[in-house]
C-alpha positions in Angstrom: 35.5 81.9 87.6 35.5 77.9 87.8 38.6 75.9 86.5 38.0 73.2 84.3 39.0 70.4 85.7 38.3 66.4 84.6 36.0 66.5 87.1 33.8 68.9 86.0 33.9 68.0 82.5 33.0 64.4 83.6 30.1 65.7 85.7 28.7 67.6 82.5 28.5 63.8 80.6 31.2 64.2 78.7 34.1 62.0 77.8 37.8 63.1 77.4 37.3 62.4 73.9 34.6 64.9 73.4 36.3 67.2 75.5 38.9 66.9 73.4 36.9 68.1 70.7 34.9 70.3 72.5 39.1 72.5 72.7 39.1 71.9 69.3 36.3 73.6 68.1 36.5 76.1 70.3 41.0 77.0 70.0 40.9 77.4 73.4 39.5 76.1 77.0 35.5 76.9 77.5 34.4 78.2 80.5 31.5 77.3 82.4 29.0 78.3 81.0 30.1 77.4 77.3 30.8 73.7 78.8 27.1 73.7 79.8 26.3 74.7 76.9 28.3 72.0 74.9 27.3 69.5 77.5 23.6 69.4 76.9 23.9 70.2 73.2 26.1 66.4 72.8 23.9 65.0 75.5 22.1 61.5 74.0 19.1 63.2 74.5 19.9 66.5 72.3 22.2 65.0 70.1 21.1 61.1 69.5 24.8 61.0 68.8 24.6 56.3 69.0 21.4 56.7 66.8 21.4 59.2 64.1 23.1 57.2 62.1 20.7 54.5 61.9 17.6 56.7 62.2 18.3 58.4 58.7 17.9 54.9 57.0 14.1 55.0 58.5 11.3 55.6 55.4 10.2 59.2 55.5 8.5 60.1 52.5 5.3 59.9 51.1 2.7 61.8 49.2 1.1 62.6 52.3 4.2 64.1 53.8 4.5 67.6 54.5 7.2 68.0 56.9 8.8 64.6 57.7 11.9 64.4 61.0 13.8 67.0 62.2 11.3 69.9 62.7 9.1 70.1 66.0 6.5 67.1 65.0 5.5 65.6 61.5 3.1 67.1 59.1 0.9 64.9 56.9 -1.8 66.3 54.8 -5.5 65.3 55.6 -7.4 67.0 52.6 -8.9 70.7 52.2 -6.2 73.0 52.8 -5.6 71.1 56.6 -3.0 69.1 58.0 -2.3 66.5 60.7 0.6 67.6 63.6 1.6 65.0 65.7 4.9 63.6 68.0 5.4 61.5 70.5 8.4 61.7 72.9 9.8 60.5 76.5 9.9 61.2 79.6 11.3 58.1 81.5 13.3 59.7 83.9 11.6 62.5 85.2 8.7 60.0 85.9 10.3 57.6 87.7 12.1 60.3 89.9 9.3 62.0 90.1 6.4 61.0 88.6 3.7 63.3 89.2 5.7 66.5 87.7 7.8 64.0 85.4 4.7 63.1 83.6 2.7 66.4 83.7 5.7 68.5 82.1 6.1 65.1 79.5 2.1 66.0 78.2 3.0 70.0 78.3 6.2 69.4 76.4 4.7 67.5 73.5 1.7 69.7 73.7 3.7 72.7 72.5 5.8 70.7 70.2 2.5 70.6 68.1 1.2 74.0 68.6 5.0 75.8 67.7 4.1 74.3 64.4 0.7 76.2 64.8 -1.9 73.3 65.2 -4.5 73.7 67.4 -3.7 70.0 69.7 -7.0 68.1 69.4 -6.0 64.9 71.3 -3.0 63.6 74.0 -2.0 60.2 74.1 0.1 58.0 76.3 2.1 54.8 76.5 3.3 53.3 79.8 5.4 50.7 81.0 5.5 50.2 84.8 7.6 46.9 86.8 5.9 44.2 88.6 3.2 45.3 90.3 4.0 44.3 93.5 7.7 45.8 93.2 6.9 48.4 96.3 7.2 51.5 94.8 4.7 50.8 91.7 1.7 51.8 93.1 3.6 55.1 93.7 4.5 55.2 90.3 1.7 54.3 88.6 -0.9 56.8 90.8 1.7 59.6 90.3 1.9 59.3 86.6 -2.2 59.0 86.0 -2.9 61.7 88.0 0.2 63.7 86.7 -1.1 63.0 83.1 -4.5 63.9 84.2 -3.9 66.6 86.2 -2.0 68.6 83.0 -3.9 67.1 80.4 -7.5 67.6 81.8 -6.7 71.5 82.9 -5.1 72.1 79.4 -8.2 71.4 77.8 -6.9 68.6 75.5 -8.7 65.1 75.7 -6.6 62.2 76.6 -8.2 59.6 74.4 -5.9 56.5 73.8 -3.0 54.7 74.8 -1.8 52.0 76.6 -0.2 50.2 80.0 2.4 47.1 80.3 4.1 45.8 82.9 7.6 44.0 83.2 9.6 43.0 86.1 12.6 44.8 83.2 10.6 48.0 84.5 11.1 47.7 87.9 14.2 50.4 88.4 12.8 52.1 85.0 9.8 52.8 83.9 8.7 54.9 80.8 6.1 57.4 80.0 5.6 58.4 76.9 3.7 61.4 75.5 1.9 62.0 72.2 -0.2 64.9 70.7 -1.8 65.3 67.8 -3.5 68.7 66.4 -5.2 70.0 63.0 -3.9 73.2 61.5 -4.2 74.9 57.9 -1.9 73.8 55.7 -0.8 77.7 54.7 -0.3 78.4 58.0 2.8 76.0 59.2 5.4 77.2 61.4 9.4 76.6 61.3 12.2 76.9 63.5 15.0 78.2 61.0 15.7 82.3 61.9 16.5 84.4 59.4 16.8 87.9 58.8 20.4 89.5 60.2 18.6 92.2 62.9 15.8 90.5 63.6 14.5 90.6 66.9 14.2 87.4 69.2 11.9 87.2 71.8 11.3 85.4 74.9 7.5 84.4 75.7 5.5 82.4 78.7 6.4 81.9 81.6 9.7 83.2 83.6 13.0 81.6 84.2 13.7 79.8 87.5 16.3 76.9 88.4 14.4 73.5 87.9 14.9 71.1 85.5 18.6 72.2 85.1 20.3 69.2 83.2 17.8 67.2 82.5 18.5 66.6 79.3 22.3 65.3 80.8 19.9 63.6 83.6 18.1 61.9 80.5 21.0 60.3 79.1 22.5 58.7 81.7 21.9 55.2 83.7 20.1 55.7 87.2 22.6 54.9 89.5 21.8 54.9 93.7 21.7 58.6 93.5 18.3 58.8 91.9 16.4 60.5 95.0 19.1 63.1 95.0 18.3 64.4 90.9 14.8 65.2 92.0 15.7 69.5 91.5 16.4 68.1 87.9 12.8 67.2 87.3 11.0 70.2 86.0 7.4 71.8 87.3 4.4 72.6 84.8 1.8 74.8 85.0 -0.8 73.5 82.8 -3.2 76.8 83.2 0.1 78.9 81.9 0.3 76.6 79.2 -3.5 77.1 78.0 -2.7 80.6 77.9 0.6 80.4 75.8 -1.5 77.7 73.2 -4.3 80.7 72.6 -1.1 83.3 72.5 0.8 81.6 70.2 -1.9 81.1 68.0 -3.2 84.3 68.1 0.2 85.5 66.9 0.4 83.2 64.2 -2.9 84.2 62.5 -0.7 87.2 61.4 2.6 87.4 59.2 4.9 89.3 62.5 6.9 85.4 63.0 10.0 84.2 61.4 10.6 81.3 63.1 9.3 79.6 66.5 10.6 77.4 68.8 9.9 75.5 72.1 12.1 75.8 74.9 12.4 71.5 76.0 15.1 70.0 77.0 18.1 72.0 77.3 15.6 74.9 77.4 16.8 78.3 76.0 20.0 76.4 75.0 18.6 73.9 72.6 15.6 76.3 71.1 18.4 79.1 70.0 21.2 76.7 68.5 18.4 74.6 66.9 16.7 78.1 65.7 20.0 79.4 64.0 22.0 76.5 63.0 18.8 75.4 60.8 18.8 78.8 59.5 22.5 78.7 58.7 22.7 82.5 61.2 24.5 83.2 64.0 22.7 84.5 67.5 23.3 87.3 70.0 21.3 87.0 73.5 21.6 89.6 76.0 20.8 87.2 79.3 20.0 90.2 81.6 16.7 90.4 79.7 15.8 87.1 80.0 12.7 87.3 82.0 13.6 85.4 85.5 11.8 84.3 88.3 14.6 83.8 90.9 17.3 86.4 92.2 20.6 85.9 91.2 20.6 83.4 88.3 23.7 82.7 86.1 24.0 82.3 82.6 24.7 78.9 83.1 21.7 78.4 84.9 19.5 80.3 82.7 20.8 78.9 79.3 20.2 75.3 81.1 17.0 76.1 82.9 14.0 73.3 81.7 11.1 75.4 83.3 7.8 74.7 81.4 5.6 76.7 79.4 8.1 78.8 77.6 9.1 79.1 73.4 11.7 81.7 71.7 10.6 83.3 68.2 12.3 85.6 66.1 9.8 88.2 64.6 9.9 90.1 61.8 11.4 93.9 62.5 9.0 96.6 63.5 6.6 93.8 65.0 7.5 93.8 68.4 4.8 96.3 70.1 2.1 94.2 68.2 3.6 90.3 69.9 3.9 92.0 73.1 0.2 93.3 73.7 -1.0 90.0 72.2 1.0 88.0 75.2 0.2 90.9 78.0 -3.0 90.3 77.5 -2.9 86.9 78.4 -0.7 87.6 81.3 2.4 85.9 79.5 6.4 87.5 79.9 7.3 89.0 76.6 11.0 90.1 76.2 12.8 91.1 73.2 16.4 89.3 74.5 18.7 89.4 71.2 18.8 89.5 67.6 20.1 87.2 64.3 23.5 88.0 63.4 25.5 86.9 60.6 28.5 85.3 62.3 27.7 81.8 62.7 28.1 81.8 66.3 26.4 81.7 69.4 27.1 85.2 71.4 25.9 85.6 75.0 26.2 88.7 77.3 25.8 89.8 80.5 26.1 92.9 82.7 27.8 94.3 79.6 30.4 91.2 78.9 30.7 88.5 76.7 30.0 85.3 78.7 30.0 82.6 76.0 31.2 83.1 72.5 30.9 79.5 70.7 30.2 78.2 66.9 27.4 76.6 66.0 28.5 74.2 63.9 29.7 71.8 66.8 27.1 72.1 68.7 24.6 71.0 66.7 25.3 69.8 62.9 29.1 68.6 63.7 28.1 66.9 67.3 29.8 63.9 67.4 27.9 60.8 66.0 28.8 57.2 66.8 28.6 54.3 64.8 28.4 52.2 68.1 29.4 48.0 68.1 25.6 45.9 68.1 26.0 42.2 67.6 22.6 40.6 66.9 20.4 38.5 69.5 20.0 35.0 68.5 16.5 34.1 68.6 15.1 31.8 70.7 13.7 28.3 69.3 10.7 27.5 69.6 9.8 25.4 72.8 8.7 21.5 72.0 7.4 21.0 75.6 3.8 23.5 75.8 1.4 21.1 76.4 -2.6 22.1 75.8 -4.9 24.0 77.4 -6.8 21.8 80.1 -9.1 24.5 81.1 -9.9 27.1 78.7 -12.1 29.0 81.1 -9.6 28.8 83.4 -6.9 29.9 81.0 -9.5 33.3 79.9 -10.5 33.8 83.1 -6.4 34.1 84.0 -5.8 36.4 81.1 -8.8 38.9 81.6 -7.6 39.7 84.7 -3.9 39.6 84.0 -1.8 42.9 84.2 -1.3 43.3 80.6 -5.2 42.5 79.4 -6.9 43.9 82.6 -9.7 46.9 81.6 -7.4 50.5 82.0 -10.6 51.9 83.3 -9.6 52.9 86.1 -6.9 54.8 84.3 -8.4 56.5 81.7 -11.6 57.1 83.6 -9.2 60.2 85.4 -8.4 61.8 82.2 -11.1 64.3 79.9 -11.3 62.2 77.2 -14.4 64.2 75.9 -13.6 67.9 76.2 -13.7 69.6 73.0 -16.7 67.6 71.8 -15.5 66.1 68.8 -14.0 62.6 70.6 -16.0 60.3 68.1 -14.1 56.6 69.9 -13.0 57.3 73.2 -10.3 55.0 75.2 -10.8 51.2 75.1 -11.1 50.4 71.4 -8.3 49.7 68.6 -7.7 52.8 67.7 -9.0 56.5 69.3 -11.3 58.4 66.6 -11.7 62.5 67.1 -13.8 64.5 64.2 -11.6 67.5 62.4 -13.7 70.1 64.2 -16.5 71.2 61.8 -16.2 68.4 59.0 -17.0 64.9 58.7 -13.4 64.1 59.0 -12.0 62.1 61.7 -8.3 61.6 63.0 -8.1 57.8 64.3 -4.8 57.7 66.2 -3.2 54.5 68.3 -0.3 53.8 70.8 1.4 50.2 70.0 4.4 48.3 71.0 4.8 44.9 72.0 8.2 44.9 74.4 8.6 40.9 74.9 7.9 40.2 71.3 10.9 43.5 70.5 13.6 41.2 72.9 12.5 37.7 71.7 13.5 39.0 67.5 14.1 42.9 67.6 13.6 42.9 63.3 10.4 40.8 64.0 8.9 42.6 67.1 9.9 45.9 65.2 8.0 45.3 62.3 5.3 44.1 64.4 5.1 47.7 66.6 4.4 49.4 63.3 2.3 46.3 61.7 -0.2 46.6 65.1 -0.5 50.1 64.5 -1.8 50.1 61.3 -4.0 47.3 62.0 -5.6 49.1 64.5 -6.0 52.4 62.6 -7.3 49.8 59.5 -9.6 48.6 62.5 -11.9 51.5 62.9 -12.0 52.1 59.3 -9.1 55.1 58.9 -6.7 54.6 56.0 -3.1 55.0 58.1 -1.2 58.0 57.0 1.8 58.6 59.1 3.9 57.2 62.1 5.6 58.7 65.2 7.8 56.9 67.7 9.4 57.0 70.5 12.8 54.6 70.9 13.2 53.4 74.8 16.1 51.4 75.3 19.1 50.6 77.1 22.9 51.6 77.3 23.5 51.8 73.8 27.5 51.3 74.9 26.6 47.9 75.1 26.7 45.8 72.0 23.9 43.8 73.0 21.3 46.4 73.5 22.9 48.1 70.5 21.9 45.0 68.7 18.1 45.3 69.9 18.4 48.9 68.5 19.5 48.2 64.8 16.8 45.0 65.0 14.4 47.0 65.7 14.9 49.8 63.4 15.3 47.5 60.8 11.8 45.6 61.4 10.3 48.9 61.6 11.6 50.2 58.2 10.7 46.8 56.8 7.4 47.4 58.1 6.8 51.4 56.6 8.1 50.5 53.5 5.4 47.9 52.7 2.8 49.5 54.4 3.3 53.3 53.0 3.4 54.3 56.8 6.2 56.7 56.9 7.8 58.1 60.1 7.6 61.5 60.2 8.7 62.4 63.8 10.1 60.7 67.1 12.3 61.1 69.6 15.3 58.1 71.0 15.3 57.9 74.5 18.7 55.8 75.6 20.1 54.5 79.0 17.0 53.4 80.4 18.5 51.0 83.0 18.9 51.4 86.4 21.7 50.6 89.3 19.9 51.0 92.0 19.4 48.2 94.6 15.8 46.9 93.7 15.9 47.6 90.1 16.2 45.9 87.3 19.2 46.3 84.9 18.0 47.2 81.2 14.6 47.5 80.0 13.0 45.4 76.9 13.3 47.4 74.0 10.2 49.4 73.6 9.8 51.4 70.2 6.4 52.9 70.8 4.5 53.6 68.2 1.9 56.3 67.3 0.3 55.8 64.6 -2.4 58.4 62.7 -5.0 57.3 60.1 -7.8 59.7 58.8 -11.3 58.8 58.0 -13.4 60.7 55.2 -16.6 60.2 57.4 -16.2 59.8 61.1 -20.1 58.4 61.1 -18.8 55.1 59.7 -16.0 54.7 62.7 -16.1 50.5 63.6 -16.1 49.8 67.3 -15.4 46.8 68.7 -18.5 46.0 70.8 -20.9 43.8 69.3 -23.9 45.5 68.0 -26.4 42.3 68.4 -27.4 38.6 68.8 -27.8 36.6 65.8 -24.5 37.9 63.9 -22.1 36.0 62.2 -18.3 36.2 63.8 -15.4 35.5 61.1 -11.8 35.9 62.1 -10.2 37.6 58.8 -6.7 36.5 57.8 -4.3 33.4 57.8 -3.9 31.5 60.9 -0.6 29.1 62.3 -1.8 29.1 66.4 2.0 30.6 66.9 2.0 30.0 71.4 5.7 31.7 71.2 6.0 34.4 73.8 2.3 34.5 73.9 0.6 35.9 77.4 -0.6 32.4 77.7 2.4 30.7 78.0 3.4 33.5 80.4 0.8 34.3 82.7 -0.8 30.7 82.2 2.0 28.4 82.4 5.1 31.5 83.6 7.3 30.9 80.8 9.0 33.5 78.3 10.0 31.3 75.7 9.9 31.0 72.2 10.4 33.7 68.9 7.7 36.1 68.3 4.7 35.5 66.0 6.0 36.3 62.5 4.9 39.4 60.9 4.1 38.8 56.7 3.6 41.9 56.2 1.8 41.4 52.1 -0.5 39.7 54.0 -1.1 42.1 56.8 -1.7 44.7 54.1 -3.7 42.6 51.6 -5.8 42.6 55.0 -5.8 46.1 56.3 -7.3 47.4 52.5 -9.7 44.4 52.6 -11.2 45.4 56.5 -11.2 49.0 55.6 -13.2 48.4 52.3 -15.2 46.0 54.2 -16.2 48.7 56.7 -16.5 51.5 53.9 -19.1 49.6 52.7 -21.2 49.3 55.7 -21.4 45.2 56.0 -18.9 44.8 59.2 -20.7 45.9 62.0 -17.9 45.7 65.1 -14.1 44.7 64.6 -10.9 44.5 66.9 -7.6 42.8 66.0 -6.2 39.9 67.2 -3.1 40.4 69.9 -2.6 39.7 73.3 -4.2 37.2 74.5 -5.3 35.8 71.0 -8.8 35.2 69.5 -10.8 34.1 72.9 -9.3 37.1 74.5 -10.1 39.4 70.8 -14.2 37.6 71.8 -14.3 38.7 75.0 -13.3 42.1 74.8 -15.7 43.1 72.2 -18.6 40.9 74.0 -17.9 42.8 77.9 -17.5 46.4 75.3 -21.0 45.6 74.0 -22.4 43.2 77.1 -23.9 40.8 74.1 -22.0 37.3 74.1 -20.8 34.9 71.9 -21.2 31.0 70.7 -17.7 29.9 69.0 -18.3 26.9 67.4 -15.6 26.6 64.6 -13.6 23.9 65.4 -10.2 24.1 66.9 -7.7 23.9 63.9 -4.5 24.1 66.1 -5.9 22.6 69.4 -7.2 24.8 72.0 -3.9 26.6 72.8 -3.2 27.7 69.6 -6.2 28.2 68.0 -7.8 30.7 70.9 -4.6 31.7 72.7 -2.1 31.7 70.1 -1.2 35.3 69.0 -0.8 35.1 65.2 -0.6 38.7 63.4 -2.7 40.1 60.7 -6.0 38.6 62.1 -9.0 40.5 62.9 -12.2 39.5 64.2 -15.6 40.9 62.5 -19.2 40.5 63.2 -21.8 40.6 60.3 -25.4 40.6 59.4 -26.8 37.7 57.7 -27.9 39.5 54.7 -24.1 41.5 54.0 -22.3 37.7 54.5 -22.4 37.0 50.9 -21.0 40.4 50.1 -18.3 40.0 52.0 -17.1 36.7 51.3 -17.2 37.7 47.6 -15.1 40.4 48.3 -12.4 38.6 50.7 -12.3 36.1 47.8 -11.5 38.7 44.9 -9.1 40.5 47.4 -7.6 37.0 48.1 -8.2 37.1 51.9 -8.7 34.0 54.4 -12.2 34.2 56.5 -13.1 31.7 58.8 -16.2 31.6 60.4 -16.2 31.1 64.5 -19.8 31.4 65.0 -22.6 33.6 66.5 -23.5 36.5 69.1 -25.9 35.4 72.0 -26.8 37.0 74.9 -25.1 37.0 77.9 -22.4 34.4 78.2 -19.3 33.2 76.1 -20.0 29.3 74.9 -16.9 27.1 73.4 -18.0 24.2 72.0 -15.0 22.2 72.2 -14.5 18.2 71.6 -15.5 16.6 75.3 -17.5 19.4 76.7 -18.5 22.7 76.1 -17.0 25.9 78.0 -19.5 28.2 79.4 -18.1 31.3 80.5 -21.1 34.8 81.8 -20.1 38.1 80.7 -20.4 38.5 84.4 -17.5 36.3 85.5 -15.9 37.7 82.9 -16.5 41.6 83.6 -15.2 41.0 87.1 -11.7 39.3 86.3 -11.2 41.7 83.9 -12.4 45.3 86.2 -10.9 43.8 88.9 -6.9 44.4 88.3 -6.4 48.0 89.1 -8.8 48.7 91.8 -7.4 46.3 94.0 -3.7 47.0 93.0 -4.6 50.8 93.9 -7.0 50.5 96.5 -9.8 52.7 97.4 -7.5 55.3 98.4 -5.4 55.6 95.6 -4.5 59.0 95.8 -1.5 60.2 95.1 1.4 59.2 97.4 
């Protein structure tokens, strides 16, 4: 028997104060298995001990919300007896240590969160952050992550339809890999995780348990040090083909009434799944560890409880339904074992070889886990620099931006993903939001991931507002009514007051925007301690509250795209402009300066503009639509032109000078095109909606022309495309196979 020393306690990530709480809860010293269970359940990754107090402030309810935060995924009503179920989660630390498996198992884990609740997954998305493109490790990380996402998603048969990729030196030592899944279920067949029914059998299904991923949750709740490579064994190994079988077997059993409760084995594996099911149901749980399917010999209860082997689920069944369930899982060539039963003790009891090897009260593991109100200080928002100057060469500046890491085409990435499997993808990657048809109906779900970390760093409150507003805007731009939000809150060490200040500020801004836009948060994930002290790595990441937004279209055929539809259409900008250049990519990429405050977000104006745009798309007036974001109006128009191979003549006077008018990153803006026979109706509707609309110019053949005061600037689409498409192939090389 292992003696519990202060060193062993520290190795398990528990502070002396937390270990004192363990002793108080147990009334005795824990054994190693019990200590391991406390360590993972009280890890930041599982307990949210630094964030729960602030997460409670977020708006989570609305008439469309069926289930908000607290379950495996959020659930919203989409009408006709159907629901959309979705969630976003992080797999950051594992993806830095072992990028292929880290990213792959991130996809597998988020898929399980969704189909655990009874939904068939219909789409995957991702939000990726990498360090400097020329960092010596970055090409390996990019290649591994992209291949991991594709390798898992393509094999499991769920299309990867959208996402985002950013680069910044702050992610040199700690990349971010956030995965999102959206599924559809019948509202009368949604499954929850609360165990009930004393004596009901607890069954284990899926793959066997191995030693991979042990202490993955604890590893994900600490800074990286010099030993990140030594943590490779804590990274899980995924098998997408088994996951596909698991999806089908679970959905088949869900068609019956045999399941009382179900939970996937994610972070902390069998420990978290069993604790969460029992604590949510207010019951106890007894497990016989000898009966857990194992793929390695000599495994101990400690290893079995903390393993994060993939493709596993835990269920509570109605009594007498075991044989029926087993037949289904055996048919799909999956393991099935009755490993315990529900009790009325309020305790977790583990048996092994006839002995009791753990006996823990459930309250301290779950609801009574540590909760901290960490000290936090609000950062000072930088002032707007007075010496920004003017754009000297719009042609050169636009080409620079179009080829820059944060704007360049992501085609090299998304062409490695199967985005058409299932034959319901209406809009594939490259637009404002992906659109996927609800199979067998006219409805479609629009989905997007959004966040601008440099804004959040400069002003967390305004950056949090902007992240929500941009997701709202991207859904409106395709014609979808925004329904709800999931999120992945990626921050550095919460024990540093300035980092906690970023977290609190971003959440306050997010909450304000969600309330103003009726865009509630129904699920999410918190990932803290994203910083590295390893040689060559940066310190803290930028605050990155990644937002996943989902919207509904009643008729998928009316979805709007970013590509111009023909020559001669009017090009208009919708929304108030102010020429804001603080924190703009133009300032960073052209002048090498990350300065100033981010653009302010007027939520009332944002709502008016979004509602107006959706109405205009519904009426069929709009032939193309694209929201204005990174790079400003010039980049927006260029992206619309490249998506269609149709050019533009921009002849509006520059109200904020060339730089502010074309590269300012004002919020709440959309660029739209219309045929002349729709212009009068569109302008009349804009006046009624009290939305500002300005005519920018017209679509033309194969170039973009800016009519300026001194002389016209002309850029051919071939030149733009060469700059836009060249970044990733050049970075990754023709031999960009998995390193």
